[in-house]
N, C-alpha and C positions, 0 to 999 in steps of 0.2 A: 121236190123239190128240200133243199138242204137249206136249214138255218144259217145265217149267215150272222158274224160277228161285228157288231159295231166298229169303225175303226178308232184308231187312239187320236185325241186331236194331235196333230202335230205339234204344237206347242209342248206338252206333256212328253212327248218322244225328245224332242229337244234338250228340254231341260234335264232329262236323265242322263242323254250324253254328256252332256254337260258339267255333272258332276262326278261321271265314270271316268269320261277322259283321261281328268288331271289325273287318276289314281294309276291309273293303266301306265301312265307316263314316269311315276316318280320311282325314281333310281331305289333301289333295297340299300345299296350303301349309301350312308351320308356323303355329302359333298366336302370333296379335300379343302382343307383352308387356303386363301390365298397366301403368297410368299408377305404381303403386307400386314396379314393377320397375323402369321406365325411371327413375324417379328415384333410386332406389337404385344405378342405375349410373352417372346421371351423378355423384352425391355419392362415387362409390368413385373416379373419374376425377378429381373437384374434387380429391380426397385423395392423390392420387397427382402431382398437379401441383404441390402444395405442397413434396411429398417431394422430387421434382425440383428445384426450387426452392432447397431447405437445402440439398440435393448440389451443386448447381451444375454438374446434367447436362441440359445442353440439347439432347444429343438424346431425350433420355427426354421433354423438355416439347415437343420438336416431334412428337415420335413420336402424341401427344395428339391431334394435329390432323389432320384430311383432308388428301391430297394437294393439293389446291384449296382448301385454308382460307385466308381472310383475314381478318386483324387488323386493327381500325380505331380506333387509339392518340387518344385526348385529344390536342389540339395536335400532331397529326401523321399523316404519309402514311400512305394503306392500306398493308399489308405482305399480299404476298402470296405463299403457297407454304409448303409443311410447311418447305425448309430455311432461307427466309427469315424465317418465323417464328422459328425457331431460335436465328438470329444475333440478331433483336431481343431476345430474352425472354435471350439472351447479355449483350446491351450492359446490358440493366436489373440483371443481378446484377454485373454489372462495376461499374457507378455506385454500387452500394452495398444492391441488393434481395438481404436475405438470407431474408425467409420471406413468404410471400404464403398467406391465410387465407381461401379462400373459401368463401362459406355460401348454402347454395341457399334461396330463403325462396317458391318456385315455379315448378312446371316444367306447362308445357302439352304435353299428349299424349292424341291420342285414337288412332290407328293409323299404319303406316305406317313409315316410315324416319327419319322428322323431330321434333324435339320443342325445345319454346324454353323455356331457363331464364331466370329472374332473379334476382340475389341481392345478396350484396354482399360487398366483398374490404376487407380490410385488411394494408396491405404493411408491412415491418419492414424496420428497418435491421440490420447486423450486432451494433450495441450495444443491440439491442432497440426501440430508440426507434418509435413507429410515423411511416412515413413518409408514409403516403397511406391514406385512407379512400373508398373509390369504390363507385357501384354499376355493374351490368353487366347485362348481355344477351346471351347466347348461344344461336344458331342449332345445335344439334347434331343429326349425320348418324349413323346405325348404317352401318359400312362393315364387313364380314366380321363381323358377330354384335358389334361392337364399337361401343360410342358416342364419337362423336370431335368434337370441338368443330369447327365448320366457318365460322361467322361468331363473330367476339368483337367487342365492343364496352363501351367502360366510360368513366366519365368522373368525377371528383373531387368528393367532397364538400364540398372546401376552397374558399370562395374563390379566383376566379382572381386571382393575382400581379398588381399594378399595372406598368401598361410605365414603362420609365425615362423619366422627363420631361427637357425641358432642364435642364443646370446652372443653379443659381440664381450672381448676379453675387457676385463676390468681397466680401466684407464689407472695408467702409474702415476703417481705421484711422480711431482717436480724431483724431488729429494731421490729417489729410485731411479728415475731417467737419468740422473747427474754419474750415480755410482753407478751406473749399467755401464757408460759410456767409458767411465774412469778406469775399469778394471781391465787389466792386461788380456 
């Protein structure tokens, strides 16, 4: 005669399965954020950008960009690297930019670590006057769980300034004009 093992109570087996089943179904990769979550994260970063400009904190502005980011400003050369971008914005602040208000108009995101934002910006001077209004496109990249500006390009909504033309000839005095007409 063989010895028989006492059967495990059915409830104990179900309890073990209840603990192990979710572990078997857990994905090894974290779930991708929803498009709404990505938009909210980008809008939060844009708010931090404005706060950093108002505070004159160029290190905080630079930290919003990826290490290998590039800024493509209007009428200027490409600015590459986080440090150079911080210097670029430092120069803009020194030149009188006191506030930047960024408004997200659309975010394109389906999955992965990149998203594209289209928006508008209002740059204000220290006296509160509007220095420029523009539109922009930013390629965002998720790095270490945070969304950072990776490629940043914009252009003004204002007409371009006309290039300086040649100097007009000096105006003739009334006496010179009369003398020129009287000459044979």
